[in-house]
Biopython code that builds the backbone (N, CA, C, O; Angstrom):
import numpy as np
from Bio.PDB.StructureBuilder import StructureBuilder

atoms = [
    (1, "MET", "N", (-5.774, 5.343, 7.429)),
    (1, "MET", "CA", (-4.507, 5.991, 7.209)),
    (1, "MET", "C", (-4.754, 7.495, 7.197)),
    (1, "MET", "O", (-5.603, 7.990, 6.456)),
    (2, "ALA", "N", (-4.024, 8.191, 8.003)),
    (2, "ALA", "CA", (-4.195, 9.634, 8.127)),
    (2, "ALA", "C", (-3.548, 10.349, 6.945)),
    (2, "ALA", "O", (-2.709, 9.789, 6.238)),
    (3, "LYS", "N", (-3.958, 11.592, 6.752)),
    (3, "LYS", "CA", (-3.408, 12.381, 5.651)),
    (3, "LYS", "C", (-1.908, 12.571, 5.800)),
    (3, "LYS", "O", (-1.182, 12.633, 4.808)),
    (4, "GLU", "N", (-1.443, 12.663, 7.044)),
    (4, "GLU", "CA", (-0.010, 12.820, 7.279)),
    (4, "GLU", "C", (0.754, 11.605, 6.766)),
    (4, "GLU", "O", (1.837, 11.737, 6.197)),
    (5, "ASP", "N", (0.176, 10.414, 6.975)),
    (5, "ASP", "CA", (0.818, 9.189, 6.506)),
    (5, "ASP", "C", (0.906, 9.171, 4.982)),
    (5, "ASP", "O", (1.920, 8.758, 4.421)),
    (6, "ILE", "N", (-0.141, 9.612, 4.325)),
    (6, "ILE", "CA", (-0.149, 9.631, 2.870)),
    (6, "ILE", "C", (0.894, 10.619, 2.358)),
    (6, "ILE", "O", (1.599, 10.335, 1.390)),
    (7, "GLN", "N", (0.993, 11.779, 3.006)),
    (7, "GLN", "CA", (1.986, 12.767, 2.598)),
    (7, "GLN", "C", (3.405, 12.209, 2.748)),
    (7, "GLN", "O", (4.265, 12.459, 1.904)),
    (8, "LYS", "N", (3.643, 11.459, 3.816)),
    (8, "LYS", "CA", (4.958, 10.855, 4.019)),
    (8, "LYS", "C", (5.236, 9.821, 2.933)),
    (8, "LYS", "O", (6.350, 9.740, 2.416)),
    (9, "LEU", "N", (4.212, 9.025, 2.586)),
    (9, "LEU", "CA", (4.398, 8.001, 1.570)),
    (9, "LEU", "C", (4.624, 8.603, 0.190)),
    (9, "LEU", "O", (5.308, 7.995, -0.634)),
    (10, "ARG", "N", (4.075, 9.771, -0.081)),
    (10, "ARG", "CA", (4.275, 10.428, -1.373)),
    (10, "ARG", "C", (5.738, 10.813, -1.585)),
    (10, "ARG", "O", (6.181, 10.964, -2.724)),
    (11, "GLU", "N", (6.478, 10.968, -0.508)),
    (11, "GLU", "CA", (7.878, 11.350, -0.595)),
    (11, "GLU", "C", (8.815, 10.149, -0.721)),
    (11, "GLU", "O", (10.018, 10.318, -0.922)),
    (12, "VAL", "N", (8.272, 8.947, -0.604)),
    (12, "VAL", "CA", (9.070, 7.725, -0.621)),
    (12, "VAL", "C", (9.268, 7.251, -2.068)),
    (12, "VAL", "O", (8.416, 7.479, -2.927)),
    (13, "ARG", "N", (10.396, 6.594, -2.322)),
    (13, "ARG", "CA", (10.680, 6.058, -3.659)),
    (13, "ARG", "C", (9.742, 4.899, -3.986)),
    (13, "ARG", "O", (9.171, 4.272, -3.094)),
    (14, "VAL", "N", (9.595, 4.629, -5.276)),
    (14, "VAL", "CA", (8.709, 3.561, -5.742)),
    (14, "VAL", "C", (9.158, 2.208, -5.192)),
    (14, "VAL", "O", (8.324, 1.395, -4.795)),
    (15, "GLU", "N", (10.456, 1.962, -5.166)),
    (15, "GLU", "CA", (10.973, 0.677, -4.686)),
    (15, "GLU", "C", (10.574, 0.431, -3.235)),
    (15, "GLU", "O", (10.224, -0.688, -2.859)),
    (16, "ASP", "N", (10.629, 1.487, -2.425)),
    (16, "ASP", "CA", (10.251, 1.356, -1.023)),
    (16, "ASP", "C", (8.747, 1.150, -0.867)),
    (16, "ASP", "O", (8.299, 0.430, 0.025)),
    (17, "LEU", "N", (7.974, 1.788, -1.740)),
    (17, "LEU", "CA", (6.520, 1.578, -1.713)),
    (17, "LEU", "C", (6.180, 0.136, -2.065)),
    (17, "LEU", "O", (5.272, -0.454, -1.479)),
    (18, "ILE", "N", (6.903, -0.428, -3.016)),
    (18, "ILE", "CA", (6.658, -1.816, -3.408)),
    (18, "ILE", "C", (7.008, -2.757, -2.258)),
    (18, "ILE", "O", (6.304, -3.740, -2.024)),
    (19, "LYS", "N", (8.086, -2.463, -1.542)),
    (19, "LYS", "CA", (8.446, -3.282, -0.374)),
    (19, "LYS", "C", (7.352, -3.196, 0.690)),
    (19, "LYS", "O", (6.967, -4.205, 1.281)),
    (20, "GLU", "N", (6.861, -1.991, 0.923)),
    (20, "GLU", "CA", (5.781, -1.789, 1.901)),
    (20, "GLU", "C", (4.521, -2.531, 1.468)),
    (20, "GLU", "O", (3.820, -3.112, 2.297)),
    (21, "LEU", "N", (4.238, -2.510, 0.179)),
    (21, "LEU", "CA", (3.079, -3.219, -0.366)),
    (21, "LEU", "C", (3.202, -4.723, -0.131)),
    (21, "LEU", "O", (2.235, -5.380, 0.254)),
    (22, "THR", "N", (4.381, -5.254, -0.362)),
    (22, "THR", "CA", (4.619, -6.682, -0.148)),
    (22, "THR", "C", (4.406, -7.057, 1.315)),
    (22, "THR", "O", (3.790, -8.079, 1.618)),
    (23, "LYS", "N", (4.916, -6.232, 2.214)),
    (23, "LYS", "CA", (4.740, -6.486, 3.649)),
    (23, "LYS", "C", (3.261, -6.450, 4.030)),
    (23, "LYS", "O", (2.783, -7.297, 4.785)),
    (24, "GLU", "N", (2.549, -5.465, 3.501)),
    (24, "GLU", "CA", (1.130, -5.309, 3.843)),
    (24, "GLU", "C", (0.302, -6.469, 3.295)),
    (24, "GLU", "O", (-0.635, -6.922, 3.952)),
    (25, "ARG", "N", (0.633, -6.951, 2.107)),
    (25, "ARG", "CA", (-0.078, -8.105, 1.539)),
    (25, "ARG", "C", (0.160, -9.354, 2.374)),
    (25, "ARG", "O", (-0.756, -10.146, 2.596)),
    (26, "HIS", "N", (1.400, -9.528, 2.838)),
    (26, "HIS", "CA", (1.711, -10.679, 3.700)),
    (26, "HIS", "C", (0.950, -10.566, 5.021)),
    (26, "HIS", "O", (0.417, -11.553, 5.528)),
    (27, "LYS", "N", (0.908, -9.367, 5.562)),
    (27, "LYS", "CA", (0.178, -9.121, 6.815)),
    (27, "LYS", "C", (-1.306, -9.438, 6.636)),
    (27, "LYS", "O", (-1.920, -10.058, 7.504)),
    (28, "LEU", "N", (-1.882, -9.010, 5.507)),
    (28, "LEU", "CA", (-3.287, -9.283, 5.230)),
    (28, "LEU", "C", (-3.551, -10.780, 5.115)),
    (28, "LEU", "O", (-4.537, -11.288, 5.649)),
    (29, "GLN", "N", (-2.672, -11.475, 4.424)),
    (29, "GLN", "CA", (-2.826, -12.916, 4.279)),
    (29, "GLN", "C", (-2.802, -13.596, 5.646)),
    (29, "GLN", "O", (-3.614, -14.480, 5.922)),
    (30, "GLN", "N", (-1.874, -13.183, 6.491)),
    (30, "GLN", "CA", (-1.774, -13.764, 7.830)),
    (30, "GLN", "C", (-3.030, -13.465, 8.655)),
    (30, "GLN", "O", (-3.529, -14.331, 9.375)),
    (31, "MET", "N", (-3.535, -12.231, 8.544)),
    (31, "MET", "CA", (-4.757, -11.873, 9.279)),
    (31, "MET", "C", (-5.946, -12.704, 8.808)),
    (31, "MET", "O", (-6.781, -13.113, 9.615)),
    (32, "ARG", "N", (-6.020, -12.953, 7.511)),
    (32, "ARG", "CA", (-7.128, -13.762, 6.981)),
    (32, "ARG", "C", (-7.073, -15.183, 7.527)),
    (32, "ARG", "O", (-8.101, -15.755, 7.890)),
    (33, "PHE", "N", (-5.862, -15.756, 7.584)),
    (33, "PHE", "CA", (-5.722, -17.096, 8.146)),
    (33, "PHE", "C", (-6.111, -17.110, 9.621)),
    (33, "PHE", "O", (-6.831, -18.000, 10.074)),
    (34, "ASP", "N", (-5.634, -16.127, 10.357)),
    (34, "ASP", "CA", (-5.943, -16.049, 11.781)),
    (34, "ASP", "C", (-7.438, -15.828, 12.010)),
    (34, "ASP", "O", (-8.013, -16.376, 12.951)),
    (35, "LEU", "N", (-8.056, -15.036, 11.160)),
    (35, "LEU", "CA", (-9.489, -14.782, 11.264)),
    (35, "LEU", "C", (-10.276, -16.058, 11.004)),
    (35, "LEU", "O", (-11.257, -16.338, 11.692)),
    (36, "ALA", "N", (-9.848, -16.831, 10.011)),
    (36, "ALA", "CA", (-10.523, -18.087, 9.692)),
    (36, "ALA", "C", (-10.365, -19.107, 10.820)),
    (36, "ALA", "O", (-11.277, -19.892, 11.081)),
    (37, "ARG", "N", (-9.224, -19.096, 11.482)),
    (37, "ARG", "CA", (-8.987, -20.011, 12.596)),
    (37, "ARG", "C", (-9.665, -19.556, 13.880)),
    (37, "ARG", "O", (-9.768, -20.319, 14.840)),
    (38, "GLY", "N", (-10.123, -18.321, 13.892)),
    (38, "GLY", "CA", (-10.774, -17.801, 15.078)),
    (38, "GLY", "C", (-9.827, -17.144, 16.058)),
    (38, "GLY", "O", (-10.229, -16.814, 17.174)),
    (39, "LYS", "N", (-8.590, -16.949, 15.670)),
    (39, "LYS", "CA", (-7.616, -16.319, 16.560)),
    (39, "LYS", "C", (-7.839, -14.818, 16.666)),
    (39, "LYS", "O", (-7.581, -14.218, 17.710)),
    (40, "VAL", "N", (-8.319, -14.211, 15.580)),
    (40, "VAL", "CA", (-8.507, -12.762, 15.539)),
    (40, "VAL", "C", (-9.993, -12.469, 15.431)),
    (40, "VAL", "O", (-10.694, -13.058, 14.608)),
    (41, "LYS", "N", (-10.458, -11.575, 16.250)),
    (41, "LYS", "CA", (-11.859, -11.183, 16.213)),
    (41, "LYS", "C", (-12.047, -9.836, 15.525)),
    (41, "LYS", "O", (-13.177, -9.427, 15.255)),
    (42, "ASN", "N", (-10.951, -9.151, 15.241)),
    (42, "ASN", "CA", (-11.001, -7.799, 14.699)),
    (42, "ASN", "C", (-11.061, -7.839, 13.168)),
    (42, "ASN", "O", (-10.027, -7.810, 12.501)),
    (43, "SER", "N", (-12.254, -7.903, 12.630)),
    (43, "SER", "CA", (-12.393, -7.933, 11.176)),
    (43, "SER", "C", (-12.131, -6.560, 10.573)),
    (43, "SER", "O", (-11.876, -6.459, 9.373)),
    (44, "ALA", "N", (-12.187, -5.514, 11.367)),
    (44, "ALA", "CA", (-11.897, -4.169, 10.875)),
    (44, "ALA", "C", (-10.428, -4.046, 10.472)),
    (44, "ALA", "O", (-10.101, -3.273, 9.571)),
    (45, "ALA", "N", (-9.553, -4.785, 11.115)),
    (45, "ALA", "CA", (-8.134, -4.738, 10.771)),
    (45, "ALA", "C", (-7.912, -5.255, 9.351)),
    (45, "ALA", "O", (-7.047, -4.752, 8.634)),
    (46, "VAL", "N", (-8.686, -6.249, 8.949)),
    (46, "VAL", "CA", (-8.595, -6.775, 7.588)),
    (46, "VAL", "C", (-9.021, -5.691, 6.598)),
    (46, "VAL", "O", (-8.358, -5.466, 5.585)),
    (47, "ARG", "N", (-10.112, -5.038, 6.897)),
    (47, "ARG", "CA", (-10.617, -3.971, 6.026)),
    (47, "ARG", "C", (-9.600, -2.825, 5.933)),
    (47, "ARG", "O", (-9.356, -2.303, 4.846)),
    (48, "ASN", "N", (-9.018, -2.442, 7.045)),
    (48, "ASN", "CA", (-8.020, -1.374, 7.050)),
    (48, "ASN", "C", (-6.779, -1.758, 6.250)),
    (48, "ASN", "O", (-6.194, -0.921, 5.563)),
    (49, "SER", "N", (-6.384, -3.012, 6.340)),
    (49, "SER", "CA", (-5.235, -3.486, 5.590)),
    (49, "SER", "C", (-5.513, -3.441, 4.086)),
    (49, "SER", "O", (-4.641, -3.076, 3.298)),
    (50, "LYS", "N", (-6.723, -3.809, 3.700)),
    (50, "LYS", "CA", (-7.099, -3.754, 2.284)),
    (50, "LYS", "C", (-7.084, -2.316, 1.769)),
    (50, "LYS", "O", (-6.668, -2.054, 0.640)),
    (51, "LYS", "N", (-7.536, -1.402, 2.600)),
    (51, "LYS", "CA", (-7.522, 0.010, 2.215)),
    (51, "LYS", "C", (-6.097, 0.514, 2.061)),
    (51, "LYS", "O", (-5.792, 1.258, 1.129)),
    (52, "ARG", "N", (-5.230, 0.109, 2.972)),
    (52, "ARG", "CA", (-3.826, 0.535, 2.887)),
    (52, "ARG", "C", (-3.180, -0.011, 1.617)),
    (52, "ARG", "O", (-2.410, 0.692, 0.962)),
    (53, "ILE", "N", (-3.488, -1.255, 1.266)),
    (53, "ILE", "CA", (-2.955, -1.844, 0.037)),
    (53, "ILE", "C", (-3.433, -1.044, -1.173)),
    (53, "ILE", "O", (-2.649, -0.759, -2.078)),
    (54, "ALA", "N", (-4.703, -0.684, -1.192)),
    (54, "ALA", "CA", (-5.242, 0.099, -2.307)),
    (54, "ALA", "C", (-4.556, 1.452, -2.410)),
    (54, "ALA", "O", (-4.261, 1.912, -3.513)),
    (55, "LYS", "N", (-4.300, 2.089, -1.285)),
    (55, "LYS", "CA", (-3.637, 3.393, -1.301)),
    (55, "LYS", "C", (-2.196, 3.267, -1.775)),
    (55, "LYS", "O", (-1.705, 4.116, -2.520)),
    (56, "LEU", "N", (-1.522, 2.209, -1.344)),
    (56, "LEU", "CA", (-0.152, 1.995, -1.802)),
    (56, "LEU", "C", (-0.116, 1.758, -3.307)),
    (56, "LEU", "O", (0.744, 2.300, -4.001)),
    (57, "LEU", "N", (-1.042, 0.957, -3.811)),
    (57, "LEU", "CA", (-1.102, 0.707, -5.249)),
    (57, "LEU", "C", (-1.369, 1.998, -6.020)),
    (57, "LEU", "O", (-0.798, 2.223, -7.088)),
    (58, "THR", "N", (-2.232, 2.833, -5.476)),
    (58, "THR", "CA", (-2.529, 4.113, -6.119)),
    (58, "THR", "C", (-1.292, 5.002, -6.156)),
    (58, "THR", "O", (-0.993, 5.605, -7.187)),
    (59, "LEU", "N", (-0.580, 5.087, -5.052)),
    (59, "LEU", "CA", (0.625, 5.909, -4.996)),
    (59, "LEU", "C", (1.700, 5.397, -5.954)),
    (59, "LEU", "O", (2.382, 6.187, -6.606)),
    (60, "ILE", "N", (1.846, 4.083, -6.035)),
    (60, "ILE", "CA", (2.821, 3.492, -6.957)),
    (60, "ILE", "C", (2.446, 3.850, -8.389)),
    (60, "ILE", "O", (3.302, 4.239, -9.184)),
    (61, "SER", "N", (1.188, 3.720, -8.709)),
    (61, "SER", "CA", (0.707, 4.049, -10.051)),
    (61, "SER", "C", (0.940, 5.522, -10.367)),
    (61, "SER", "O", (1.382, 5.855, -11.466)),
    (62, "GLU", "N", (0.650, 6.401, -9.424)),
    (62, "GLU", "CA", (0.863, 7.834, -9.625)),
    (62, "GLU", "C", (2.332, 8.136, -9.891)),
    (62, "GLU", "O", (2.658, 8.906, -10.794)),
    (63, "LYS", "N", (3.209, 7.534, -9.110)),
    (63, "LYS", "CA", (4.638, 7.793, -9.268)),
    (63, "LYS", "C", (5.141, 7.287, -10.615)),
    (63, "LYS", "O", (5.962, 7.943, -11.255)),
    (64, "LYS", "N", (4.658, 6.132, -11.047)),
    (64, "LYS", "CA", (5.072, 5.599, -12.340)),
    (64, "LYS", "C", (4.574, 6.492, -13.475)),
    (64, "LYS", "O", (5.288, 6.694, -14.457)),
    (65, "MET", "N", (3.368, 7.023, -13.353)),
    (65, "MET", "CA", (2.840, 7.926, -14.367)),
    (65, "MET", "C", (3.655, 9.219, -14.410)),
    (65, "MET", "O", (3.891, 9.764, -15.487)),
    (66, "GLN", "N", (4.078, 9.705, -13.263)),
    (66, "GLN", "CA", (4.916, 10.902, -13.214)),
    (66, "GLN", "C", (6.246, 10.653, -13.915)),
    (66, "GLN", "O", (6.748, 11.523, -14.626)),
    (67, "GLU", "N", (6.813, 9.473, -13.717)),
    (67, "GLU", "CA", (8.076, 9.132, -14.354)),
    (67, "GLU", "C", (7.911, 9.101, -15.874)),
    (67, "GLU", "O", (8.768, 9.603, -16.601)),
    (68, "VAL", "N", (6.824, 8.520, -16.350)),
    (68, "VAL", "CA", (6.557, 8.455, -17.785)),
    (68, "VAL", "C", (6.394, 9.850, -18.352)),
    (68, "VAL", "O", (6.930, 10.155, -19.417)),
    (69, "THR", "N", (5.663, 10.697, -17.653)),
    (69, "THR", "CA", (5.436, 12.062, -18.109)),
    (69, "THR", "C", (6.760, 12.834, -18.191)),
    (69, "THR", "O", (7.005, 13.551, -19.161)),
    (70, "VAL", "N", (7.592, 12.686, -17.188)),
    (70, "VAL", "CA", (8.890, 13.374, -17.177)),
    (70, "VAL", "C", (9.763, 12.866, -18.314)),
    (70, "VAL", "O", (10.437, 13.651, -18.981)),
    (71, "ASN", "N", (9.753, 11.560, -18.538)),
    (71, "ASN", "CA", (10.559, 10.982, -19.617)),
    (71, "ASN", "C", (10.080, 11.454, -20.985)),
    (71, "ASN", "O", (10.894, 11.697, -21.876)),
    (72, "GLU", "N", (8.776, 11.583, -21.158)),
    (72, "GLU", "CA", (8.231, 12.048, -22.432)),
    (72, "GLU", "C", (8.589, 13.515, -22.678)),
    (72, "GLU", "O", (8.861, 13.912, -23.812)),
    (73, "GLU", "N", (8.588, 14.305, -21.622)),
    (73, "GLU", "CA", (8.926, 15.719, -21.757)),
    (73, "GLU", "C", (10.411, 15.908, -22.078)),
    (73, "GLU", "O", (10.782, 16.819, -22.817)),
    (74, "ASN", "N", (11.251, 15.044, -21.517)),
    (74, "ASN", "CA", (12.687, 15.159, -21.750)),
    (74, "ASN", "C", (13.121, 14.473, -23.041)),
    (74, "ASN", "O", (14.165, 14.813, -23.599)),
    (75, "GLY", "N", (12.349, 13.532, -23.511)),
    (75, "GLY", "CA", (12.794, 12.732, -24.660)),
    (75, "GLY", "C", (12.138, 13.082, -25.881)),
    (75, "GLY", "O", (12.417, 12.489, -26.923)),
]
sb = StructureBuilder()
sb.init_structure("model")
sb.init_model(0)
sb.init_chain("A")
sb.init_seg("    ")
for serial, (resi, resn, name, xyz) in enumerate(atoms, 1):
    if name == "N":
        sb.init_residue(resn, " ", resi, " ")
    sb.init_atom(name, np.array(xyz, "f"), 0.0, 1.0, " ", f" {name:<3s}", serial, name[0])
structure = sb.get_structure()
């Protein structure tokens, strides 16, 4: 994932990030099944998908922490 992609994702709402995370997890599951069946030879795609999931989880966590911090400052 390029830095430009991460910057774009930082501007997205948490709900949309969660939807993207769900899609990516489903995609990873499908790739794992296809890899086990021998349909897919590209094991790097599985690794890249796992990295994208980790980055999405990190961004979601960061955004939630920002929300908590803002709420604590206002409340």
